N, C-alpha and C positions, 0 to 999 in steps of 0.2 A: 714632315714633322722634324722639328728642331730638338736636338738634345741639349739640355742645359749643362754647361761645363761645371758650374759650381755645385749643382745638386745631383747631377746625373739622372734627371727625370725627363720623361717625354713631355714636350710642351705642345699642347693643342689649342690653347686659348690665346689669340694674338693680342687681346686687350690687357693681359697681364704683363706683356713684354713692353718695357718703357724705352725702347729704341736705344738701349745701352748695349753696345756691341763690344766684343773683344774678338777681333778678327771676323770670322763668319758665324760666331756663336753669340747668342743672347743670354743675358743673365737677368733675373728678377731682382728688383730692388727689395731689400729685406723689409723696409718700412711699409711697403705696399701691402704686405700680407697681414698686418696687424688687425684690421677690422674683422677678419674671418674668425679669429679666436673668440672675441667676446660675442660675436653673432651666434656662434655655435653653443657657447655657454649660456646665452640668454634664451634660446628658443626651448631648451629643456624645461626649466622651471616655469616658463610662461605658458607651456602647454600642460604640463603634468599637474601643476597646482590647481588650476580651475577644474580639471577632470576629476580630481579627488573630491573637490567641493560639490561638483555636480552629482557624483555618485552618492555622496552622503545625503544631499538635499532631496534627491529622488527617493531614496530609501526611506527617509523620514516622512516625505509626502505620502508615500504608499501606506506606511504605517499609520499616519494620521487619517487617511481616508478609510482604512480598515477599521479604525477605532470609532470614527464618527462619519458614517456615510452621508449624513445630511449636510455636512460642511464641505462636500466635494467641490463645489463650484469656487468657493473662496480659496480652498487649498490649491486647486489647480491654477487659479489665476496668479496667486502669489508664487507658485512653483515656476510658472513660465516666465514671470517678471524676473525672479532671481536667476534662473538659468540664462536669461538674455544678459544680465549684468556680468555673469561669470564668463560667458562666451565673449563679451566685450573685452575683458582682461586678456584673453587669448589673442584676440585680434590686435590689441594695443601692443603686445609683445611681438607679434608678427611685423607690425609696422616699424617697431624699433629696430628689429633685426634687418629688415629690408633697408632702413635708413642707414644702418651701419655697413651694409654691403654695397649699396648703390650710390650713396651720398658720401663718398669717401673724401674726407677733408685733406688727405695728404696727396691727392692727384691734381 
C-alpha cells in the first residue's frame, strides 16, 4: 500500500494513479477526481425523486381502489405502467452516474 505524499491517504486502487511519481511516491492528478463529485450529487435526486412519486402513486391507487372496487383492473394497469416509467427515471440516473464514473473524458 502506497501512501500519497500530497494527501497522506492510503492508496489501494492502482487505476487512480496515473504514473506520476515523485521519487518512490505516487500522486493523484487533481483533475482525475472531478467526475466523482457530480456522480455522487446526481445519484441522490435520481433515486429519491421517483421514490417519492412512487409512494404517492401507490397511495392514490389504493385509495382509488377502495373508493371504486369495480375499477380495480384499470387502476392496477395504470399503476403498473406509471411505476415502470418512474423506475425508468431511476435507471436513467444510474446510467448517467455510471457514464460519469467509467467514461471519464479526462483520461
